[in-house]
VEXLODREN-473405 format. One record per residue (C-alpha): residue number from 1; residue in three letters; x, y, z. Coordinates in nm, 4 decimals. Each point is the difference from the previous one (the first is absolute). Example, Ala and Ser with C-alpha at 12.3 -4.5 7.8 and 13.67 -1.06 7.14 Angstrom:
<recs>
{resi: 1; resn: ALA; x: 1.2300; y: -0.4500; z: 0.7800}
{resi: 2; resn: SER; x: 0.1370; y: 0.3440; z: -0.0660}
</recs>
This chain:
<recs>
{resi: 1; resn: LEU; x: 0.0298; y: 0.0081; z: -0.0190}
{resi: 2; resn: GLU; x: 0.2484; y: 0.2475; z: 0.0890}
{resi: 3; resn: GLU; x: 0.1300; y: -0.1093; z: -0.3128}
{resi: 4; resn: TYR; x: -0.2938; y: 0.0783; z: -0.1832}
{resi: 5; resn: GLU; x: -0.0249; y: 0.3242; z: 0.1578}
{resi: 6; resn: ARG; x: 0.3585; y: 0.1078; z: -0.0563}
{resi: 7; resn: ILE; x: -0.0663; y: -0.1211; z: -0.3712}
{resi: 8; resn: ALA; x: -0.3738; y: 0.1969; z: 0.0009}
{resi: 9; resn: ARG; x: 0.2186; y: 0.3267; z: 0.1521}
{resi: 10; resn: MET; x: 0.2959; y: -0.0164; z: -0.2543}
{resi: 11; resn: VAL; x: -0.3050; y: -0.0013; z: -0.3432}
{resi: 12; resn: SER; x: -0.1512; y: 0.2626; z: 0.1689}
{resi: 13; resn: ASP; x: 0.2655; y: 0.1823; z: -0.0180}
{resi: 14; resn: MET; x: 0.1329; y: -0.0482; z: -0.3388}
{resi: 15; resn: LEU; x: -0.3649; y: 0.0797; z: -0.1130}
{resi: 16; resn: PHE; x: 0.0233; y: 0.3491; z: 0.2051}
{resi: 17; resn: LEU; x: 0.3436; y: 0.0537; z: -0.1759}
{resi: 18; resn: ALA; x: -0.1447; y: -0.0780; z: -0.3576}
{resi: 19; resn: LYS; x: -0.2462; y: 0.1879; z: 0.0671}
{resi: 20; resn: ALA; x: 0.2732; y: 0.3051; z: 0.0782}
{resi: 21; resn: ASP; x: 0.2006; y: -0.0286; z: -0.2928}
{resi: 22; resn: LYS; x: -0.2922; y: 0.0832; z: -0.1819}
{resi: 23; resn: ASN; x: -0.0909; y: 0.2961; z: 0.1585}
{resi: 24; resn: THR; x: -0.3038; y: -0.1479; z: 0.0985}
{resi: 25; resn: LEU; x: 0.0147; y: 0.0223; z: 0.3380}
{resi: 26; resn: ALA; x: -0.2998; y: 0.2099; z: 0.0930}
{resi: 27; resn: HIS; x: 0.0031; y: 0.2473; z: 0.3134}
{resi: 28; resn: ALA; x: -0.2769; y: 0.1620; z: 0.1578}
{resi: 29; resn: GLY; x: 0.1093; y: 0.3675; z: 0.1140}
{resi: 30; resn: GLU; x: -0.0738; y: 0.0509; z: 0.3365}
{resi: 31; resn: ALA; x: 0.1592; y: 0.2265; z: 0.2867}
{resi: 32; resn: ILE; x: 0.2193; y: -0.2589; z: 0.1708}
{resi: 33; resn: ASP; x: 0.1355; y: 0.0020; z: 0.3650}
{resi: 34; resn: LEU; x: 0.3261; y: -0.0883; z: -0.0354}
{resi: 35; resn: ALA; x: 0.0586; y: -0.0198; z: 0.3871}
{resi: 36; resn: ARG; x: -0.3231; y: -0.1500; z: 0.0717}
{resi: 37; resn: GLU; x: 0.0926; y: -0.2349; z: -0.2328}
{resi: 38; resn: ALA; x: 0.3456; y: -0.0755; z: 0.0977}
{resi: 39; resn: ASP; x: -0.1309; y: 0.0419; z: 0.3547}
{resi: 40; resn: ALA; x: -0.2893; y: -0.3411; z: -0.1618}
{resi: 41; resn: LEU; x: 0.2380; y: -0.1871; z: -0.0756}
{resi: 42; resn: ILE; x: 0.3049; y: 0.0357; z: 0.3533}
{resi: 43; resn: ASP; x: -0.3261; y: -0.0800; z: 0.1646}
{resi: 44; resn: PHE; x: -0.0440; y: -0.3478; z: -0.2463}
{resi: 45; resn: TYR; x: 0.3879; y: -0.0357; z: 0.0628}
{resi: 46; resn: GLU; x: -0.0212; y: -0.0502; z: 0.3853}
{resi: 47; resn: ALA; x: 0.0068; y: -0.3083; z: 0.0506}
{resi: 48; resn: LEU; x: 0.2174; y: -0.1038; z: -0.2452}
{resi: 49; resn: ALA; x: 0.3127; y: 0.2853; z: 0.1552}
{resi: 50; resn: ASP; x: -0.0644; y: -0.0981; z: 0.3637}
{resi: 51; resn: GLU; x: 0.0671; y: -0.2935; z: -0.0770}
{resi: 52; resn: ARG; x: 0.3212; y: 0.0557; z: -0.2033}
{resi: 53; resn: GLN; x: 0.0230; y: 0.2620; z: 0.3343}
{resi: 54; resn: VAL; x: 0.0600; y: 0.3391; z: -0.3161}
{resi: 55; resn: ARG; x: -0.1695; y: 0.2729; z: 0.0829}
{resi: 56; resn: ILE; x: -0.1682; y: 0.2249; z: -0.3295}
{resi: 57; resn: VAL; x: -0.0696; y: 0.3603; z: 0.0653}
{resi: 58; resn: ARG; x: -0.1644; y: 0.2344; z: -0.2335}
{resi: 59; resn: GLN; x: 0.1478; y: 0.3827; z: -0.0818}
{resi: 60; resn: GLY; x: -0.2167; y: 0.2761; z: -0.1956}
{resi: 61; resn: GLN; x: -0.3251; y: -0.0118; z: -0.1329}
{resi: 62; resn: ALA; x: -0.1077; y: 0.1094; z: -0.3881}
{resi: 63; resn: SER; x: -0.2732; y: -0.0708; z: -0.2592}
{resi: 64; resn: VAL; x: -0.0080; y: -0.0925; z: -0.3011}
{resi: 65; resn: GLN; x: -0.2445; y: -0.0959; z: -0.3480}
{resi: 66; resn: GLY; x: -0.0037; y: -0.3815; z: -0.0802}
{resi: 67; resn: ASP; x: -0.1369; y: -0.2889; z: 0.1062}
{resi: 68; resn: ARG; x: 0.0301; y: -0.1142; z: 0.3397}
{resi: 69; resn: LEU; x: -0.0380; y: -0.3461; z: -0.0086}
{resi: 70; resn: MET; x: 0.2714; y: 0.0029; z: -0.3031}
{resi: 71; resn: LEU; x: 0.2289; y: 0.2448; z: 0.2295}
{resi: 72; resn: ARG; x: -0.0443; y: -0.2350; z: 0.3348}
{resi: 73; resn: ARG; x: 0.1580; y: -0.3166; z: -0.2163}
{resi: 74; resn: ALA; x: 0.2760; y: 0.1928; z: -0.0734}
{resi: 75; resn: LEU; x: 0.0615; y: 0.1291; z: 0.3057}
{resi: 76; resn: SER; x: -0.0532; y: -0.2741; z: 0.1924}
{resi: 77; resn: ASN; x: 0.2041; y: -0.2611; z: -0.2159}
{resi: 78; resn: LEU; x: 0.3018; y: 0.2849; z: 0.0384}
{resi: 79; resn: ILE; x: -0.0810; y: -0.0747; z: 0.4336}
{resi: 80; resn: SER; x: -0.0087; y: -0.3830; z: -0.0493}
{resi: 81; resn: ASN; x: 0.3338; y: -0.0125; z: -0.1600}
{resi: 82; resn: ALA; x: 0.1429; y: 0.2169; z: 0.2431}
{resi: 83; resn: LEU; x: -0.1637; y: -0.1696; z: 0.2775}
{resi: 84; resn: ARG; x: 0.1732; y: -0.2663; z: -0.1409}
{resi: 85; resn: HIS; x: 0.3601; y: 0.1336; z: -0.0708}
{resi: 86; resn: THR; x: 0.0393; y: 0.2241; z: 0.3818}
{resi: 87; resn: PRO; x: 0.1453; y: -0.2123; z: 0.2619}
{resi: 88; resn: LYS; x: -0.1192; y: -0.0345; z: 0.3831}
{resi: 89; resn: GLU; x: -0.0544; y: 0.2852; z: 0.1549}
{resi: 90; resn: GLY; x: 0.0766; y: 0.2147; z: -0.2664}
{resi: 91; resn: GLN; x: -0.2858; y: 0.2534; z: -0.1957}
{resi: 92; resn: ILE; x: -0.2119; y: 0.0751; z: -0.2727}
{resi: 93; resn: THR; x: -0.0739; y: 0.3407; z: -0.0914}
{resi: 94; resn: ILE; x: -0.2602; y: 0.1785; z: -0.1758}
{resi: 95; resn: ARG; x: 0.0976; y: 0.3117; z: -0.1713}
{resi: 96; resn: ILE; x: -0.2787; y: 0.2407; z: -0.1750}
{resi: 97; resn: ASP; x: 0.0685; y: 0.3382; z: -0.0819}
{resi: 98; resn: ALA; x: -0.1234; y: 0.2471; z: -0.2451}
{resi: 99; resn: ASP; x: 0.1232; y: 0.3044; z: -0.2268}
{resi: 100; resn: ALA; x: 0.0111; y: 0.1691; z: -0.3107}
{resi: 101; resn: ALA; x: 0.1315; y: -0.2633; z: -0.1770}
{resi: 102; resn: GLY; x: -0.2152; y: -0.2810; z: 0.0969}
{resi: 103; resn: VAL; x: -0.0986; y: -0.2596; z: 0.2476}
{resi: 104; resn: ARG; x: 0.2747; y: -0.2049; z: 0.1199}
{resi: 105; resn: LEU; x: -0.1292; y: -0.2997; z: 0.2649}
{resi: 106; resn: ALA; x: 0.3733; y: -0.1424; z: 0.0926}
{resi: 107; resn: VAL; x: -0.0329; y: -0.3990; z: 0.1765}
{resi: 108; resn: SER; x: 0.4281; y: -0.0536; z: 0.1677}
{resi: 109; resn: ASN; x: 0.0702; y: -0.3055; z: 0.2893}
{resi: 110; resn: VAL; x: 0.3880; y: -0.0802; z: 0.0863}
{resi: 111; resn: GLY; x: 0.1289; y: -0.3428; z: -0.1035}
{resi: 112; resn: ASP; x: 0.1764; y: -0.1774; z: -0.2387}
{resi: 113; resn: PRO; x: 0.1034; y: 0.3000; z: -0.3415}
{resi: 114; resn: ILE; x: -0.1739; y: -0.1280; z: -0.3300}
{resi: 115; resn: PRO; x: 0.3543; y: -0.0497; z: -0.1988}
{resi: 116; resn: ALA; x: 0.0696; y: 0.3347; z: -0.2544}
{resi: 117; resn: ASP; x: -0.0382; y: -0.2400; z: -0.2794}
{resi: 118; resn: GLN; x: -0.3233; y: -0.1355; z: 0.0876}
{resi: 119; resn: ILE; x: -0.1365; y: 0.3491; z: 0.0717}
{resi: 120; resn: GLU; x: -0.1872; y: 0.0233; z: -0.3917}
{resi: 121; resn: ARG; x: -0.0707; y: -0.3518; z: 0.0017}
{resi: 122; resn: ILE; x: -0.2170; y: -0.0368; z: 0.2918}
{resi: 123; resn: PHE; x: -0.2790; y: 0.1661; z: -0.1785}
{resi: 124; resn: GLU; x: -0.0338; y: -0.2519; z: -0.2891}
{resi: 125; resn: ARG; x: -0.2453; y: -0.2882; z: 0.0443}
{resi: 126; resn: PHE; x: 0.1044; y: -0.3051; z: 0.1233}
{resi: 127; resn: HIS; x: 0.3561; y: 0.1478; z: 0.1170}
{resi: 128; resn: ARG; x: 0.0691; y: -0.0836; z: 0.3643}
{resi: 129; resn: GLY; x: 0.3265; y: 0.1131; z: 0.0851}
{resi: 130; resn: SER; x: 0.1865; y: -0.2841; z: 0.0958}
{resi: 131; resn: ALA; x: 0.0240; y: -0.3645; z: -0.0268}
{resi: 132; resn: GLN; x: -0.0507; y: -0.0229; z: 0.3637}
{resi: 133; resn: ARG; x: -0.3374; y: 0.1563; z: -0.0729}
{resi: 134; resn: GLU; x: -0.1264; y: -0.2344; z: -0.2178}
{resi: 135; resn: SER; x: 0.1109; y: -0.2962; z: 0.2230}
{resi: 136; resn: ARG; x: -0.2137; y: 0.1410; z: 0.2532}
{resi: 137; resn: GLY; x: -0.2842; y: 0.0107; z: -0.1642}
{resi: 138; resn: GLU; x: -0.0860; y: 0.3899; z: 0.0237}
{resi: 139; resn: GLY; x: -0.2198; y: 0.1059; z: -0.2411}
{resi: 140; resn: ALA; x: -0.0053; y: -0.0460; z: -0.3735}
{resi: 141; resn: GLY; x: 0.1731; y: 0.3691; z: -0.0368}
{resi: 142; resn: LEU; x: -0.2988; y: 0.1587; z: -0.1514}
{resi: 143; resn: GLY; x: -0.0930; y: 0.2491; z: 0.3555}
{resi: 144; resn: LEU; x: 0.2403; y: 0.2854; z: -0.1463}
{resi: 145; resn: ALA; x: -0.0816; y: -0.0197; z: -0.3558}
{resi: 146; resn: ILE; x: -0.3606; y: -0.0102; z: 0.1091}
{resi: 147; resn: THR; x: 0.0565; y: 0.3144; z: 0.1957}
{resi: 148; resn: ARG; x: 0.1954; y: 0.1937; z: -0.2445}
{resi: 149; resn: SER; x: -0.2664; y: -0.0463; z: -0.2551}
{resi: 150; resn: ILE; x: -0.2704; y: 0.0575; z: 0.2093}
{resi: 151; resn: VAL; x: 0.1954; y: 0.3708; z: 0.0921}
{resi: 152; resn: GLN; x: 0.0689; y: 0.0724; z: -0.3105}
{resi: 153; resn: ALA; x: -0.4047; y: -0.0581; z: -0.0843}
{resi: 154; resn: HIS; x: 0.0402; y: 0.3032; z: 0.1823}
{resi: 155; resn: GLY; x: 0.2507; y: 0.1975; z: -0.1590}
{resi: 156; resn: GLY; x: 0.2473; y: -0.0750; z: 0.2529}
{resi: 157; resn: HIS; x: 0.3333; y: -0.1690; z: -0.0107}
{resi: 158; resn: ILE; x: 0.1663; y: -0.1975; z: 0.2856}
{resi: 159; resn: THR; x: 0.3678; y: -0.0100; z: 0.0719}
{resi: 160; resn: ALA; x: 0.2093; y: -0.2220; z: 0.2564}
{resi: 161; resn: ARG; x: 0.3407; y: 0.0409; z: 0.1807}
{resi: 162; resn: SER; x: 0.1995; y: -0.2005; z: 0.2378}
{resi: 163; resn: ALA; x: 0.2494; y: 0.0550; z: 0.1791}
{resi: 164; resn: GLU; x: 0.1712; y: 0.0193; z: 0.3170}
{resi: 165; resn: GLY; x: -0.2652; y: -0.2109; z: 0.1472}
{resi: 166; resn: VAL; x: -0.3220; y: 0.1335; z: -0.1142}
{resi: 167; resn: THR; x: -0.1732; y: -0.0215; z: -0.2967}
{resi: 168; resn: CYS; x: -0.3010; y: 0.2359; z: -0.0824}
{resi: 169; resn: PHE; x: -0.2683; y: 0.0245; z: -0.2499}
{resi: 170; resn: THR; x: -0.1262; y: 0.2857; z: -0.1544}
{resi: 171; resn: ILE; x: -0.3489; y: 0.0657; z: -0.1752}
{resi: 172; resn: THR; x: 0.0009; y: 0.3339; z: -0.1895}
{resi: 173; resn: LEU; x: -0.3579; y: 0.0665; z: -0.0393}
{resi: 174; resn: PRO; x: -0.0850; y: 0.3258; z: -0.2302}
{resi: 175; resn: ARG; x: -0.1556; y: 0.3109; z: 0.2098}
{resi: 176; resn: ASN; x: -0.3310; y: 0.1150; z: -0.1095}
{resi: 177; resn: GLU; x: -0.3092; y: 0.1360; z: 0.1847}
{resi: 178; resn: ALA; x: -0.0204; y: -0.2627; z: 0.2789}
{resi: 179; resn: SER; x: 0.3503; y: 0.0111; z: 0.0790}
{resi: 180; resn: SER; x: 0.1109; y: 0.1361; z: 0.4065}
{resi: 181; resn: PRO; x: 0.2738; y: 0.1688; z: 0.0884}
{resi: 182; resn: SER; x: 0.1134; y: -0.2097; z: 0.2886}
</recs>
């Protein structure tokens, strides 16, 4: 049953990415309070974070226009990855801010850095960064590709940097009439 669910999730993710490739991801134009969405996900992941003795904090706030469920999925993917790679007693920080250039949502965590030669490849489908991750069965390597597709469908972009024991993924979305400064 677990294997069936894993395969069903992978097929669903691949269909999502196929829609993204054809620019057929429909997204509603509702106002989204990013702080509220981040707080809801922090609550959702609280038990897992407590079990792993990891703290998740949010700083700042801003609003954007878009599809709430899609943006929540993108943020959830980043938090889930950060939880997987943050050591015991570590911290994950979700930072939200806005300025004239746009709205930024950054998820950072302490832990082993992503090798420099892997940074650009981590957004590719089925890429998992190392043979060790493949052997541990950590996902199908679609989460970051999906996250990138969601961000691009909203007119934004995502970047990653990893150095000195800190990894940070930053989503930048266009500023619009719903954006509010942090």
